C-alpha positions in Angstrom: 120.8 120.7 84.2 122.3 119.3 86.9 125.5 118.0 86.3 126.4 114.0 85.9 127.8 111.9 89.0 131.7 111.6 90.0 133.0 107.9 88.5 133.2 105.7 91.8 135.7 102.4 92.3 134.1 99.9 92.5 130.8 100.5 92.7 128.7 98.6 91.0 128.6 99.3 87.1 124.3 100.7 85.8 124.5 98.2 82.9 125.2 95.1 85.7 122.4 96.1 88.0 119.4 93.1 87.7 117.7 94.2 90.4 114.8 97.4 89.9 113.1 99.8 92.3 109.3 100.2 92.0 107.2 102.4 94.4 103.9 104.3 93.7 102.8 100.8 93.5 98.5 100.6 94.4 97.3 99.1 97.6 95.9 95.9 94.7 98.8 95.2 93.9 100.7 91.7 94.5 104.3 90.2 94.2 102.5 87.2 91.5 101.1 91.2 89.5 104.2 92.8 90.0 105.8 89.9 88.1 103.3 90.0 85.8 104.0 92.9 84.3 107.5 92.8 84.3 107.9 89.3 83.1 108.0 90.5 78.9 111.0 92.5 79.8 112.8 89.3 80.2 113.2 86.4 82.8 111.8 87.3 86.2 113.6 85.6 89.5 112.2 87.7 92.1 109.0 90.0 92.3 108.7 91.2 95.5 105.6 94.3 97.2 106.7 95.4 100.5 104.0 94.7 103.3 103.7 96.0 106.8 104.2 94.3 109.2 102.2 95.8 112.2 99.2 95.9 109.1 99.5 93.4 106.7 99.3 96.3 104.0 101.3 97.6 100.6 103.6 99.4 101.4 103.2 101.3 98.3 106.8 99.8 96.8 108.8 96.9 96.1 111.8 95.5 94.0 111.9 93.2 90.8 114.8 90.6 90.3 115.4 90.2 86.7 117.9 86.5 85.5 120.4 89.5 83.2 120.9 92.6 82.9 119.3 93.4 79.8 115.6 93.6 80.5 117.0 96.6 82.7 118.3 98.6 80.3 114.6 97.6 78.6 112.9 98.9 81.7 114.2 102.0 82.3 114.1 103.4 78.1 110.8 103.2 78.9 109.2 106.3 80.6 105.7 105.2 81.7 105.3 101.8 83.5 101.7 101.3 84.8 100.1 99.0 86.9 96.4 98.5 87.6 96.0 102.2 86.3 98.8 104.0 87.8 102.1 105.2 86.3 104.3 103.6 88.2 108.6 105.4 89.2 110.9 102.9 88.4 114.8 103.1 89.6 117.7 101.1 89.0 117.9 99.2 92.6 121.4 98.5 93.9 123.3 96.3 95.8 123.8 97.5 99.7 126.9 98.4 100.0 127.3 99.0 96.4 127.5 102.0 94.4 128.0 104.9 97.7 126.2 105.4 100.4 123.7 106.8 102.5 123.6 110.9 102.7 124.0 111.0 106.3 126.8 113.1 107.0 126.6 115.5 105.0 128.3 118.9 103.6 131.0 120.5 106.1 130.4 124.1 107.8 132.5 126.7 105.9 
């Protein structure tokens, strides 16, 4: 079993996150479809499927923002979320600049 994450000073508390990342979205799913799916969990303030500007097609992932952290906890309790019959991957979306750095500049040699 993998180890736990270390503590992180002022990093964002997962229990205060109101935004989720949704990956593996089928091409036909719109932002409105995502909003409709997640609204039963709690008030959705924003739902967006990311669109490739060059092709105007779905990039297969998006973000949903709730009005408070409770719906995020409800969503994360389940692992069987599906949009249009396809299982999607859901993660908490930490705001940029909080919750740790990008994994660049990796390990020292030695």
